[in-house]
N, C-alpha and C positions, 0 to 999 in steps of 0.2 A: 504494500499500500504506500502510496506517495502522499505526504501532507505538506501543505503550503498555505500561506495567506495570499489572497488576491486583492484585498480592499480593505481599507482602514478610514474611518471617519471619526475625528476627534473634535469635540466642541466643548465650550465653557457654558455654564448657566448664566454667568453675567460677566460683563467686560471686567478685567482687572483681576479675576480670580484665577487660579491655577486650573488647568484642564482637569475636569473631574469625570468625564465619561468618554470612553472609546468604544466605538462599534467596528468589530472586524467581521470579515467574511472569511472563513477557512475553507480551503478546497481540499478533498480527497479524491484520489483516483483509485478505485477499487477494481481489482482485475479477477476475472473466473477463468480458470483453465478449461479449454475445450478438450475432451478426451475422446471425442467422436460419437457420442450418444447424445443426441439432442434433448431427450428428457432429463437425463443427468445434468446437462449444462443448465437447463431451465432451472431444475432445482438448486444448483450451485449458486445461480444469480440470485434467486429468492433468498437463499441462506446468507449471502452477503449483506443484503439489506436487512434481514432479521438480526444479524450479528451487530451491524451498525446502529439499529435502534435499540436493541437491548443494552448495548455499551452506553449509548447516550443516556437512556432511563437510569440506569445504575450509577452513572457519574456525569450529571449534567454540568459540572463545572470543568470538564475536560482536564482532570488531574490538577485541579485548582489554578487553572491558566485563566479562567473566566468566572465571573460572578453569575452570569445569567445566559442561558442558551436560548436562542429564539428558534426561528424556522430551520428546518432541515429539508434541502431540496436534492433530489437524485434524478438523473436520467440515464436511460439506457439507449444510446443510438442503435438504431436498427442496422443490420448488416447490409452493405459491407462496411459501413462507417463503424468506427469504434472497435474494429478487430485488428489486433497486431499480432505479428509473428515474432516470437523470441524463444530461444533455446530449443528450437525443433518443435513448438507447440503454438497453437493459436490461443489468445487471450482477448476475452471481451472486456472492454473498459466501461466502468460505470462511474462518471464524474458525480461528486456530491458537494453541496455548498452547505455551510453551517453558519448562521449568524450568531455571534456571541457579543456580549457586552462586558466590559471591565470599568471598575472606578478605581484608577490608580491613586488617588488622592483621599480615599476613604469614602 
């Protein structure tokens, strides 16, 4: 899985005060390996989403890196888009975005 941030928005409640809220968009690229069985691949893709949601529900602070987690957006491009070959296998990419908020100054 590849994790990175793609956007940030930082603003103040009032002029002259330190920044006290940051909103981030964190992106994940999840990959499911195609082993040649379309039903197994479909189950694996669903399993990736289930793991993501279960993980976020059990730790919505993303290991204490955020105070609040908002929307979670995931897509699965239809073939042939989003299919990559690496290591002699085909991989289906599922991009995910997660909105998070932090308050760095309390």
